[in-house]
Every structure is written in structure tokens, then in C-alpha cells.
C-alpha distance (Angstrom), angle and dihedral (degrees) to the residues before:
residue distance angle dihedral
X1 . . .
X2 3.78 . .
X3 3.78 121.9 .
X4 3.81 93.5 -136.0
X5 3.77 145.8 33.4
X6 3.80 102.2 -136.5
X7 3.75 148.9 -178.4
X8 3.79 137.9 171.3
X9 3.79 125.0 -133.1
X10 3.78 127.8 -165.4
X11 3.78 98.4 -143.4
X12 3.77 140.6 92.6
X13 3.78 118.9 -62.9
X14 3.80 92.1 -117.2
X15 3.79 92.0 51.2
X16 3.81 91.1 48.6
X17 3.82 90.8 52.0
X18 3.80 92.0 49.5
X19 3.80 93.0 46.3
X20 3.81 90.8 48.1
X21 3.81 92.4 51.0
X22 3.81 90.0 49.7
X23 3.81 93.3 47.3
X24 3.80 90.8 50.3
X25 3.81 92.0 48.0
X26 3.80 90.8 51.6
X27 3.81 88.0 58.0
X28 3.81 94.7 48.8
X29 3.80 98.6 -96.6
X30 3.77 123.4 133.7
X31 3.78 122.7 -163.9
X32 3.80 108.1 -119.0
X33 3.78 99.0 171.8
X34 3.77 137.7 22.8
X35 3.78 125.7 -166.1
X36 3.79 118.7 -171.3
X37 3.80 100.2 -155.6
X38 3.80 93.2 -176.1
X39 3.81 92.8 56.3
X40 3.81 94.2 39.6
X41 3.80 95.1 51.4
X42 3.80 91.1 45.2
X43 3.81 92.1 49.9
X44 3.81 98.1 41.3
X45 3.80 102.4 33.4
X46 3.79 106.0 15.1
X47 3.82 87.8 -120.8
X48 3.79 124.7 142.1
X49 3.78 124.3 -142.1
X50 3.78 139.4 157.4
X51 3.81 121.9 -81.3
X52 3.82 106.1 -67.8
X53 3.80 122.5 169.1
X54 3.81 126.1 178.5
X55 3.80 114.5 -155.2
X56 3.81 116.6 -164.2
X57 3.81 101.5 -146.2
X58 3.80 123.5 -167.3
X59 3.77 132.0 -172.5
X60 3.84 101.1 -162.8
X61 3.83 98.1 -153.2
X62 3.81 91.6 50.1
X63 3.81 92.5 43.9
X64 3.81 90.2 50.3
X65 3.78 91.8 51.4
X66 3.80 91.1 48.2
X67 3.81 96.8 50.3
X68 3.80 89.4 48.2
X69 3.81 88.1 59.6
X70 3.80 95.9 44.1
X71 3.80 124.5 1.6
X72 3.80 91.0 -156.2
X73 3.81 90.6 61.8
X74 3.79 86.4 88.5
X75 3.79 85.4 80.5
X76 3.81 87.2 70.6
X77 3.81 96.3 42.5
X78 2.99 140.8 129.9
X79 3.78 104.9 44.1
X80 3.78 107.6 -113.7
X81 3.78 118.7 -133.6
X82 3.80 117.1 -171.9
X83 3.79 123.3 -156.4
X84 3.79 110.5 -169.9
X85 3.76 141.5 160.6
X86 3.79 112.1 -114.5
X87 3.82 105.5 -115.2
X88 3.82 89.3 -154.0
X89 3.83 92.2 51.7
X90 3.82 114.9 25.6
X91 3.83 90.3 -168.4
X92 3.79 91.2 63.4
X93 3.79 128.6 77.2
X94 3.80 118.1 -159.9
X95 3.79 122.0 -149.2
X96 3.81 116.3 -163.1
X97 3.79 123.1 -179.7
X98 3.79 120.1 -167.9
X99 3.78 110.5 -103.7
X100 3.83 104.1 -119.6
X101 3.81 89.9 -149.8
X102 3.82 86.0 74.5
X103 3.82 86.9 65.2
X104 3.81 90.2 59.2
X105 3.79 92.7 50.6
X106 3.80 93.8 47.3
X107 3.81 96.8 44.2
X108 3.82 96.4 39.2
X109 3.81 91.5 -153.7
X110 3.82 113.1 140.6
X111 3.81 92.0 -151.8
X112 3.79 90.3 65.0
X113 3.81 94.9 63.8
X114 3.81 97.1 84.1
X115 3.79 91.6 43.2
X116 3.80 91.3 51.0
X117 3.81 89.2 48.6
X118 3.81 90.2 54.2
X119 3.81 92.4 45.3
X120 3.81 90.7 48.0
X121 3.80 91.0 51.2
X122 3.81 91.8 50.2
X123 3.80 95.0 45.9
X124 3.80 91.7 44.5
X125 3.81 89.3 51.2
X126 3.81 89.4 52.5
X127 3.82 91.3 49.5
X128 3.81 91.4 45.5
X129 3.81 91.1 51.0
X130 3.80 88.9 56.6
X131 3.80 88.6 55.4
X132 3.81 89.0 51.2
X133 3.81 93.1 39.3
X134 3.75 124.1 132.9
X135 3.78 89.3 -66.1
X136 3.75 122.7 -75.7
X137 3.75 110.2 -74.3
């Protein structure tokens, strides 16, 4: 099992972030949190890195179903989606969404399987829509 559902776009970082937010919204995900790793590491450690943004995405109906199965599942929510410049290819932006099937393996709760399947389908649809997006810019 892979850790992430991924795609690569050949566009600007800002455009990739905007397209990712839109793709997530179209699948019922809102972005609850945003962590700018580049800015945080520069501020806290004085270290430079490529553009790297973590979006904490949540689909409320799926999250509700999951916490009704196991209240501790909140430890694995929201679904993280990373938008990052590829350090090996500065013209490429990588989008990685957490594979919800990992949640099932970690939590070991049978009732989470169907929820993870639904979350995987929605996140995969968002990733796939980026691949089909309005053409890489």
C-alpha cells in the first residue's frame, strides 16, 4: 500500500495550490488548516527549502462517520494534502494526498474500511481532476 495518492503538475506553485483547493472543494473537502513548511522552517530554524504547503482537508460527512466508529480516529484527521515544488525539477509541483487506507491499517477498526474506501474515492477523484485540469499552465 502506498502512503499517498499523487500527481505532478507542470505549473506555478501558486496555481497548483489554487487548483488543489478547487479540486478538493469539488469533492466535498474544506481546508481546515494550512502549514507553510518553507516559511516555518525559515522562521524557526533559519533553514531554506522549496515551496512546501500542507493542507489539512476535511470532508465533514466522512469525518463524522469515522469518529462515530472510533473516537480516537480524530488523531488521524484531517486528511493531509501536500503541495510541494519538486527539488529535483523546479518546474514541477507535486501533489500528495494521504491514502485513507493507511487510517484503516493504523486504527485496526473494521468499521472504518467502507469510510476509508469512500474517502479514497473522493481524494483520488480530486487528484485525477488535477491531471485532467485545464491543461498545465
